[in-house]
C-alpha positions in Angstrom: 214.5 -258.8 -53.0 213.9 -255.3 -54.2 212.0 -254.4 -56.7 213.5 -252.6 -59.8 212.4 -248.6 -59.8 209.7 -247.8 -62.4 210.9 -245.5 -65.3 207.8 -243.9 -67.0 208.7 -243.5 -70.9 209.2 -240.3 -73.0 206.3 -240.2 -74.7 204.0 -240.9 -71.4 205.7 -238.3 -70.0 204.8 -235.8 -72.6 201.1 -237.5 -72.7 201.2 -236.3 -68.8 202.4 -232.8 -68.9 199.9 -232.4 -71.9 196.9 -233.8 -70.2 197.9 -231.6 -67.1 198.7 -228.4 -69.1 195.2 -228.9 -71.0 193.3 -229.6 -67.6 194.9 -226.1 -66.2 194.8 -224.0 -69.1 190.9 -225.1 -69.7 190.3 -224.8 -66.1 191.6 -221.5 -65.8 189.0 -220.5 -69.1 185.9 -221.6 -67.5 186.6 -220.2 -64.0 187.6 -216.5 -65.7 184.1 -216.9 -67.9 182.2 -218.2 -64.8 183.0 -215.3 -63.4 185.3 -216.4 -60.6 188.3 -214.1 -61.5 188.1 -210.4 -61.7 189.4 -208.9 -64.9 191.9 -206.6 -63.4 193.6 -210.0 -62.0 193.0 -211.8 -65.2 194.9 -209.0 -66.6 198.0 -209.3 -64.5 197.9 -213.3 -64.9 198.0 -212.5 -68.7 200.9 -209.9 -68.4 202.5 -212.7 -66.5 202.2 -215.1 -69.3 203.7 -212.7 -71.6 206.8 -212.3 -69.1 207.0 -215.8 -68.8 207.4 -216.1 -72.5 209.8 -213.5 -72.6 211.9 -215.0 -69.7 212.0 -218.1 -71.2 213.4 -217.1 -74.6 216.1 -215.1 -73.1 217.3 -217.9 -71.2 217.4 -219.8 -74.5 220.3 -217.2 -75.3 221.8 -216.5 -71.5 221.0 -219.7 -69.7 221.9 -222.1 -72.3 224.0 -220.7 -74.9 226.1 -218.9 -72.1 225.9 -215.2 -74.2 224.9 -211.8 -72.4 222.4 -209.7 -74.7 220.9 -206.9 -73.2 218.8 -206.0 -76.3 215.9 -208.3 -75.6 213.5 -205.6 -75.6 214.4 -204.6 -79.1 213.1 -208.1 -80.4 210.1 -207.9 -78.6 209.6 -204.4 -80.0 209.9 -205.6 -83.4 207.8 -207.9 -82.9 205.4 -206.2 -81.3 205.3 -203.5 -84.0 205.1 -205.7 -87.1 202.0 -207.7 -85.6 200.1 -204.4 -84.3 200.8 -202.8 -87.5 199.3 -205.9 -89.6 196.5 -206.4 -87.4 195.4 -202.6 -88.0 195.7 -202.2 -91.8 195.2 -205.7 -92.8 191.1 -205.2 -92.8 190.9 -209.0 -91.3 188.5 -210.0 -88.4 191.0 -209.7 -85.3 190.3 -213.3 -84.4 191.4 -214.2 -87.9 194.4 -212.0 -88.1 195.7 -212.7 -85.0 197.6 -216.3 -85.7 199.6 -214.0 -88.8 200.1 -211.4 -86.6 201.9 -213.3 -83.9 203.5 -215.5 -86.8 204.7 -212.1 -88.6 205.9 -211.0 -85.3 207.8 -214.2 -84.3 209.5 -213.9 -87.9 210.7 -210.5 -88.3 212.1 -210.1 -84.6 213.8 -213.9 -85.6 215.1 -212.1 -88.9 216.2 -209.5 -87.2 217.7 -212.0 -84.6 220.2 -213.2 -87.8 221.3 -209.9 -88.8 222.3 -208.7 -85.2 223.5 -212.1 -84.1 226.3 -212.9 -87.1 228.4 -210.0 -86.5 227.2 -210.0 -82.5 228.2 -213.5 -81.5 231.2 -213.7 -83.3 232.3 -211.4 -80.3 232.8 -212.5 -76.6 232.1 -211.3 -73.3 231.3 -207.4 -72.2 231.5 -206.8 -76.5 228.4 -209.1 -77.0 226.6 -207.1 -74.0 227.3 -203.5 -75.7 226.2 -204.5 -79.0 222.8 -205.7 -78.5 222.1 -203.1 -75.8 223.0 -200.4 -79.0 220.8 -202.4 -81.1 217.9 -202.3 -78.8 218.4 -198.3 -78.5 218.9 -197.9 -82.2 215.4 -200.0 -82.8 213.6 -197.7 -80.2 214.6 -194.6 -81.7 214.2 -195.8 -85.2 210.4 -196.6 -84.2 210.4 -192.8 -82.6 211.1 -191.5 -85.6 210.9 -193.1 -88.8 207.7 -191.4 -89.8 209.4 -188.4 -90.1 212.1 -190.3 -92.7 209.2 -192.0 -94.6 206.9 -189.0 -95.2 203.6 -190.8 -94.1 202.3 -192.5 -90.6 203.8 -195.9 -90.2 204.4 -196.2 -86.3 203.2 -192.6 -85.1 206.4 -192.5 -82.9 205.6 -190.5 -79.5 201.8 -190.3 -80.6 201.5 -194.2 -80.3 200.2 -196.7 -82.5 196.6 -196.9 -81.3 193.5 -199.2 -82.3 195.3 -202.7 -82.0 193.0 -205.3 -81.6 193.1 -206.3 -77.6 193.1 -210.4 -78.5 195.5 -211.2 -76.0 193.2 -213.2 -73.7 194.4 -216.0 -70.6 193.7 -218.5 -72.9 195.8 -217.7 -76.0 198.9 -216.0 -73.6 198.8 -219.7 -71.6 198.9 -222.0 -74.6 201.5 -219.8 -76.4 203.4 -220.3 -72.9 203.2 -223.9 -73.2 204.3 -223.9 -76.9 207.0 -222.1 -76.0 208.1 -224.2 -73.3 208.0 -227.5 -75.2 209.8 -225.8 -78.4 212.7 -225.0 -76.4 212.6 -228.3 -73.6 212.8 -230.1 -77.1 215.4 -228.3 -78.7 217.6 -228.5 -75.7 217.0 -232.3 -76.0 218.0 -233.3 -78.8 221.3 -232.8 -80.9 221.4 -229.4 -81.6 220.4 -228.4 -78.1 223.7 -230.6 -77.0 225.8 -228.4 -79.3 224.6 -225.2 -77.6 224.9 -226.7 -74.2 228.5 -227.5 -74.8 228.9 -224.0 -76.4 227.8 -222.4 -73.0 230.4 -225.2 -70.9 233.6 -224.5 -73.3 233.9 -223.0 -76.6 237.3 -224.6 -77.4 236.6 -227.8 -76.6 233.1 -227.6 -78.5 235.1 -226.2 -81.5 237.7 -229.0 -81.1 235.1 -231.2 -81.3 233.6 -230.3 -84.6 230.7 -228.1 -83.2 230.3 -224.8 -85.5 230.4 -222.1 -83.2 228.9 -219.8 -85.4 226.1 -221.2 -86.8 225.2 -222.8 -83.2 225.0 -219.4 -81.6 223.3 -217.8 -84.1 220.5 -220.4 -84.3 220.3 -219.8 -80.4 220.2 -216.3 -80.7 217.2 -216.5 -83.5 215.2 -218.7 -81.6 215.6 -216.2 -78.5 214.3 -213.8 -80.8 211.6 -215.6 -82.6 209.8 -216.1 -79.1 210.6 -212.5 -78.1 208.7 -211.6 -81.1 205.6 -213.3 -80.4 206.0 -212.0 -77.0 205.6 -208.9 -78.2 202.8 -209.8 -80.3 200.9 -210.2 -77.9 202.1 -207.7 -75.2 200.5 -205.2 -78.8 197.1 -207.1 -78.4 197.0 -206.8 -74.3 197.8 -203.0 -74.4 196.3 -201.9 -77.6 198.3 -199.0 -78.0 202.4 -199.0 -78.6 204.7 -196.6 -77.9 208.7 -196.9 -78.4 209.0 -195.7 -74.5 207.4 -199.7 -73.7 210.8 -200.9 -74.9 213.5 -198.9 -73.4 216.8 -200.5 -71.9 215.0 -201.1 -68.7 213.0 -203.2 -70.4 215.7 -205.3 -71.6 217.1 -205.6 -67.6 213.6 -206.1 -66.7 213.6 -209.5 -68.7 217.0 -210.3 -67.8 216.5 -209.8 -64.1 213.4 -212.8 -64.3 216.0 -215.2 -65.8 218.8 -214.1 -63.3 216.8 -214.4 -60.2 215.1 -217.9 -61.3 218.5 -219.0 -62.2 220.3 -219.1 -65.5 219.6 -222.3 -67.2 216.5 -223.3 -65.4 213.3 -222.9 -67.4 211.3 -223.5 -64.0 213.2 -220.8 -62.6 212.3 -218.2 -65.6 208.5 -219.2 -64.9 208.6 -219.1 -61.4 210.5 -215.5 -61.3 208.8 -213.8 -64.2 205.3 -214.7 -62.2 206.3 -213.5 -58.9 208.1 -210.4 -60.1 204.8 -209.6 -62.2 202.5 -210.0 -59.6 204.5 -208.8 -56.5 204.2 -205.3 -57.7 200.7 -205.4 -57.8 200.4 -207.3 -54.4 202.4 -204.1 -52.5 200.0 -201.2 -54.4 198.5 -200.7 -51.5 201.9 -199.6 -50.1 202.5 -197.1 -52.8 205.4 -195.4 -51.3 207.2 -198.7 -50.1 206.5 -201.6 -52.8 209.7 -200.6 -54.6 211.7 -200.5 -52.4 210.3 -203.9 -50.8 210.8 -205.2 -54.3 214.3 -204.1 -54.8 214.9 -205.4 -51.0 213.9 -208.9 -52.3 215.8 -209.2 -55.5 219.1 -208.2 -53.4 218.3 -211.0 -50.6 218.3 -213.6 -53.6 221.4 -212.6 -54.9 223.2 -212.3 -51.3 221.9 -215.7 -50.5 221.1 -217.3 -53.6 223.8 -215.7 -56.2 222.9 -218.9 -58.6 219.5 -217.8 -58.8 216.3 -219.3 -56.6 216.5 -222.4 -58.8 220.4 -222.5 -60.0 219.7 -224.8 -63.2 217.7 -227.0 -61.7 214.5 -228.0 -63.8 211.0 -229.5 -62.3 210.1 -232.7 -63.8 206.7 -234.3 -63.8 207.5 -237.5 -64.7 210.3 -238.1 -62.8 208.2 -236.8 -59.7 205.2 -239.3 -60.6 208.1 -241.7 -60.8 209.4 -241.2 -57.5 206.0 -241.0 -55.7 205.0 -244.9 -57.1 208.6 -246.2 -56.4 208.2 -245.1 -52.7 204.5 -245.9 -52.4 205.4 -249.4 -54.1 208.2 -249.8 -52.0 210.6 -249.7 -55.1 214.1 -248.5 -55.1 214.3 -244.5 -55.7 215.8 -243.6 -59.2 219.2 -242.5 -58.7 221.3 -239.2 -60.3 220.6 -236.0 -60.5 217.1 -236.0 -61.7 216.8 -232.0 -61.6 218.5 -231.8 -64.6 215.4 -231.8 -67.3 212.0 -230.3 -67.5 210.5 -233.1 -69.7 
């Protein structure tokens, strides 16, 4: 008589994930503190962490909500500038000011998410892309010229906002990567997340079942904007200097590429693609004349042979992987069903 397959309870799964994440986080911190990794590579990995937050947050709006915003760099920009202005003018110690700066950056971006989301998300298809694209460019132009309107230095426009404390480290960046992934994952497993997914699958059916389309669209859009603002705050603390040109239309396209390449609706796909596409150009830097050609060719090949993205809608589950390993080793039946649709 075969044994029943093992099923790890959800709280235990979360505990396992938290312990493994903590081990990686503190292990990386110890390795860096001991000089095992050069500052150059630490900087690249930290930038990869910021891009992971951007990709996962945009995936909220594109992969889960099913919309196509092209102004994600605008939310990143307002979060970066709001945080940087607070950090440079608060007079607080950078270590004390940083958490407040992150929160301010996220909240300001979320407010803009609501203001843009309410009118934009009443539209469909290409119109959402156009209006969010316009928003992103408006933000960039405002940041570039607002000092002339105000009559005093505020963002410093093309001269760049300088003197920002460089507070973004490997540890706090990847701590926020974990918080972002956990928060979005938890939201998508709630009834609100199921309502958001129903809109992606079929708006008419969702509306007929009583789902408030405008409310949940704006909710998803606002959560996406909030975490983009957090990433912008980290980006300001990573560079130590901000210029509006850092947040052009191409930045929004770059973030969208992370999501599309990884798979729209796959969190692990966004994580992997953001990591690879951040590190790859640096690894190819020795082939200066060819690196962008190789980079572009790799993207084209993936889109030709795997148009759904590297991971499609699959999401890795540590708990389910452990279940299957234990079931195989103990001779139990493996669990049936599509186990890849969760990232718990």
